[in-house]
N, C-alpha and C positions, 0 to 999 in steps of 0.2 A: 288196803295196805297204806299206812300213813306216810306222807311225803312232806318234807319241810318246804318252807316258802321259797328258798333259793332254788331248789330243784324244780319245784312247780313252775316258777317263773321262767326257768330255762325251757322246760317242756312246752310252755305256752308260746314261746318264741319260735318253735319249730314249725315250719310250714307244712300244710297238708301234702300228702303224697311223697314225702321225703323218704330217702333211704339213708338212715343214720348209722354212724359209727360212734359209740360212746366210749371214749378212751379213759381208762381208769374208772370203770363202771361201779366199782365197790360192790354193793349188794343188789345192784340192778333196779333200785327203786324208781329212778328216773325212766328207765326203759319200760318198765311195767306200766308206769303212768302214761307214757307216750302211746303205747299200743292200745291201752284201754280207752284212752281219750279219742283216738282217731284210728280206725281200722285200716286206713290207707297208708299208715306209716310203718315202714319196715325198720328193724333195729338189729345191729350187731353190738353186743355188749362185750367189751374186751377189758382185760386187766393183766398186769404183769405178774401179779401174785396169785398163787393157786388158792390160798385160803379165802380171800374175798370172792373169787370166781366160783368156788364151790358153794358158798353161801348164796351167791347170785342164782346159781342153778336151782338151789332149793326153793328160793323165793319165786322163781319163774314157774317151777313145777307146781308149787302151792296154788298159784293163780291160773294153772292150766294153760300156760302160754308158751309151751315148749315149741310149738309149730310157728310161733310168731317172732320169737326172740332167739337169735343164734348167739352162743357164747364162744369166745375165742381167747385162749391164753397167749399173751404176747406183749411185746414192748411197743408202746406208742402207736404210731401210724403204720407200723409194720403188719398190723392185723387188718389193714385195708384190703379190699378186693374190688374188682371192677363193678361199677354200678352205684357205689356209695357216692352220694352227692353232698352230704352234710356231716361234718365232724363236730362233736361236742367234747370239750375238755374243761372240767371245772374242779375247783378245790385243790389246785396245785399252785406252786409258786410260779411267777411269771417267767423267771429264768429257766425253770424246768420245762415250761410249755414251749419256749423258744427252742430249747435243746431238742425236744421231740420233733418240732417242725424242721429243724436243720438236718436231722437224720434222714428225713424222707422228702426231699425236694420234689421228686417226681409225683408223689402222692398229692402234694399241695396244688400242682398244676391241674389235677383231675377233680379237685373239690370246688364246688360252687359256693358253699356256705360254711363258715366256721362260727360256732357259738362258744365263746371263751369266757370263763369266769376266774381270772387269776386272783390269788390271795395277795399279791404284791407286784411291784414292777409293771403296772398296767401300761405306763407310757412306753416302756421298752417293747412290750408285746405289740402295741399299736404300731410303733415305728417299724418293727421287723416285718409284720404281715403286710403293711401298706407298701413297704419296699419290695415285697415279693408278690405283687399282683392283686392285692385286695384293697377294698375301701370299707369304711365304717358305715354300716347301714342302720344300726340302732345301738343305743346304750340305755341300760336300765339299772337303777339302784334297787336293792332289796335289803331289808333289815331283818336280821335273825337275832333275837335277844338284843345284846348291846353292840353287835357287829353289823356293819353296813358293807355289802358286797357290790362290786361292779359286774355286770354281765354285758359283754360286747358282742354284737353280731357283725361279722365281716362277710362281704360278698365280693365275688370276682369283679374287678374294675380298677380304675386308676383315678385318684383324686389327690390334690395337694392340700396339705393342712399346715396351719401356722404352728409355731411353738406352743402358743396358748391353747390351741385346739388339741394338739397331741397331749399336752399336760392335763388339761381339765376335761377333755372330751368334746368333740364338735357337736354331738347330739345333746349331751348334757347341758352345754352352754345355751342351746336353743330352748330346751325344756325347763331347765332350772328345777324349782320345786323344793319342798321341805327337806327331803333327804339329800339333795345337792348341797343345800345350805349347811345341814348338820355335818355331812361328811367333810366338806372342805373347811368348815370352822375348826373341826378336830385336827385336820391336816395342818392348818395354819398354826394352831396352838402347839402341836407336837414339834414343829420346826422352831417356833419361838423358844420353847424350853431347851431344845438341843443347842440352839445358837447361844443361849445364856450360859451353858456349861462347857461349850467347846473352846479349847485353848485358842488364844489369839493367833498362834502360828499356823493354824489350819486355814490358811488363806483361801484356797480354792473351794474347800467345803463350805466355808462361811459365805463366800460369794454365791455359790450354788443355792444355799438355803435362803439367802436374801432375795435372789431372783425368783425362786419358787414362791416365796411369800408374796412378792409383788404380783405374780400371776394369779395367785389365789385371791388376793384382795381385789384385783381388777375384775375377776370372774364373779365375785360376790357383790360387787358394787354396780356392775353393768345393769 
């Protein structure tokens, strides 16, 4: 069963012997990949919508993995059960991911690893989870066609980060690389365009954009 690079990269970041909850599993392609890749990984595939979950069940059955992947219909982390140590959330907006975490604070305390791939508001996600007992263990860029996605691995722990590290990513700043350069050059350009068309009386927004551009420039030049 074919899997895209974003999901494959997420799957490769899951540690052996993990018990995973895939929130918003869609068609369970990631979950199938995880189980076939490593027999010691257990997976719960959950989704809030019945349609995608039914398709997930069909895909799981097609691969004869009914005994290895459990499906659950439910909202966010409310499908959690005791023993799950790793939560995967990808392909959602950052604010939505924060909302899912806010609704289940007790579950967050029981999780040791979160693998998150937000479509936006990555800094907000990092700040929220780091405020609630997690540290950033890894960060990876992956390119799908013209889009570049961030994948962030959080683990239980405490660590302080600077504004620059929260904005650009502490691990990204260490690793850099071609996708880092491409991603943040795009981010700089988009802010430059927005700044050129933004009315002069939008003072706070203009200051924010200029500060972000300084951070990006600093990260690219270091």
